[in-house]
C-alpha positions as CSV (number, residue, x, y, z in Angstrom):
1,X,-32.9,3.2,34.9
2,X,-30.2,4.4,37.2
3,X,-31.4,1.8,39.7
4,X,-30.2,-1.1,37.6
5,X,-27.7,0.2,35.1
6,X,-24.6,2.3,35.6
7,X,-21.6,3.3,33.4
8,X,-20.3,-0.3,33.6
9,X,-23.5,-2.0,32.6
10,X,-26.4,-3.8,34.3
11,X,-25.8,-4.8,37.9
12,X,-29.4,-5.5,39.1
13,X,-31.4,-8.3,37.4
14,X,-35.1,-9.1,37.5
15,X,-34.5,-12.1,39.7
16,X,-33.2,-9.9,42.5
17,X,-36.6,-8.3,43.0
18,X,-39.3,-10.1,41.0
19,X,-40.5,-12.2,44.0
20,X,-41.7,-9.0,45.6
21,X,-44.6,-9.0,43.1
22,X,-47.3,-10.9,44.9
23,X,-49.3,-12.0,41.8
24,X,-48.4,-11.9,38.1
25,X,-50.3,-12.9,35.1
26,X,-49.5,-16.3,33.4
27,X,-46.1,-15.9,31.7
28,X,-44.8,-17.8,28.6
29,X,-41.2,-17.5,27.5
30,X,-40.4,-18.2,23.9
31,X,-36.6,-18.8,23.4
32,X,-34.3,-19.6,20.6
33,X,-31.9,-22.3,21.5
34,X,-29.1,-20.5,19.6
35,X,-29.8,-17.1,21.0
36,X,-26.4,-15.2,20.9
37,X,-27.8,-12.3,23.0
38,X,-29.4,-14.0,26.0
39,X,-28.4,-17.6,26.6
40,X,-31.1,-20.2,26.9
41,X,-29.9,-21.0,30.5
42,X,-31.5,-17.7,31.5
43,X,-34.9,-18.9,30.4
44,X,-34.4,-22.3,32.1
45,X,-33.3,-20.6,35.3
46,X,-36.4,-18.3,35.3
47,X,-38.7,-21.3,34.9
48,X,-36.9,-23.3,37.6
49,X,-37.4,-20.4,40.0
50,X,-41.1,-20.0,39.3
51,X,-44.5,-21.6,39.3
52,X,-47.0,-21.1,36.5
53,X,-44.3,-20.0,33.9
54,X,-43.8,-21.9,30.7
55,X,-40.8,-22.1,28.4
56,X,-41.0,-23.0,24.7
57,X,-37.6,-23.6,23.1
58,X,-37.0,-23.3,19.3
59,X,-34.1,-25.3,18.0
60,X,-32.0,-23.7,15.3
61,X,-33.5,-20.3,16.2
62,X,-31.7,-17.2,17.5
63,X,-32.7,-14.2,19.5
64,X,-35.7,-13.2,17.3
65,X,-38.0,-16.1,17.6
66,X,-41.0,-14.2,16.1
67,X,-38.9,-13.5,13.0
68,X,-37.0,-16.8,12.6
69,X,-40.0,-19.1,13.2
70,X,-43.1,-16.8,12.8
71,X,-45.7,-19.5,12.0
72,X,-44.6,-21.8,14.9
73,X,-44.3,-18.8,17.3
74,X,-47.8,-17.5,16.3
75,X,-49.3,-21.0,16.8
76,X,-47.5,-21.4,20.2
77,X,-48.5,-18.0,21.4
78,X,-52.1,-18.5,20.4
79,X,-52.3,-21.8,22.1
80,X,-50.9,-20.3,25.3
81,X,-53.3,-17.4,25.2
82,X,-56.3,-19.6,24.6
83,X,-55.3,-22.2,27.2
84,X,-58.0,-22.2,29.9
85,X,-55.6,-24.0,32.3
86,X,-53.2,-21.0,32.4
87,X,-52.3,-20.1,36.0
88,X,-50.8,-16.9,37.4
89,X,-47.0,-17.0,37.7
90,X,-45.2,-16.8,41.0
91,X,-41.5,-16.5,41.5
92,X,-39.9,-18.2,44.4
93,X,-37.5,-16.2,46.6
94,X,-33.9,-16.9,45.7
95,X,-32.3,-19.7,47.7
96,X,-29.7,-18.9,50.3
97,X,-27.1,-20.4,47.9
98,X,-28.0,-18.1,45.0
99,X,-28.1,-15.0,47.3
100,X,-24.7,-15.9,48.6
101,X,-23.4,-16.3,45.0
102,X,-24.8,-12.9,44.2
103,X,-23.0,-11.4,47.2
104,X,-19.7,-13.0,46.3
105,X,-19.9,-12.2,42.6
106,X,-17.8,-9.2,41.6
107,X,-20.0,-6.2,40.9
108,X,-19.4,-3.8,38.1
109,X,-19.7,-0.3,39.6
């Protein structure tokens, strides 16, 4: 954990290194539109930087989609798992612009 978190919090994110994984399984993200812990924009950003990743958004749902909307979540997850058209996910390398923004962002250390 010391490679991503220090006394001041998390300073390395998945997006910094995930593109190093050559092949991943199909990935489905299930997100509450009113998530107070991890904003929906994080899910949208992840999908925008990938191929083969899906995002299902639950309106009027918070961080715990599986607890707030269990029937819909179970149906959506089952549909994803049984979908024969699922494809492996691939993450695109960060753009120069996003890498520059990361370099210029103040780091907590």
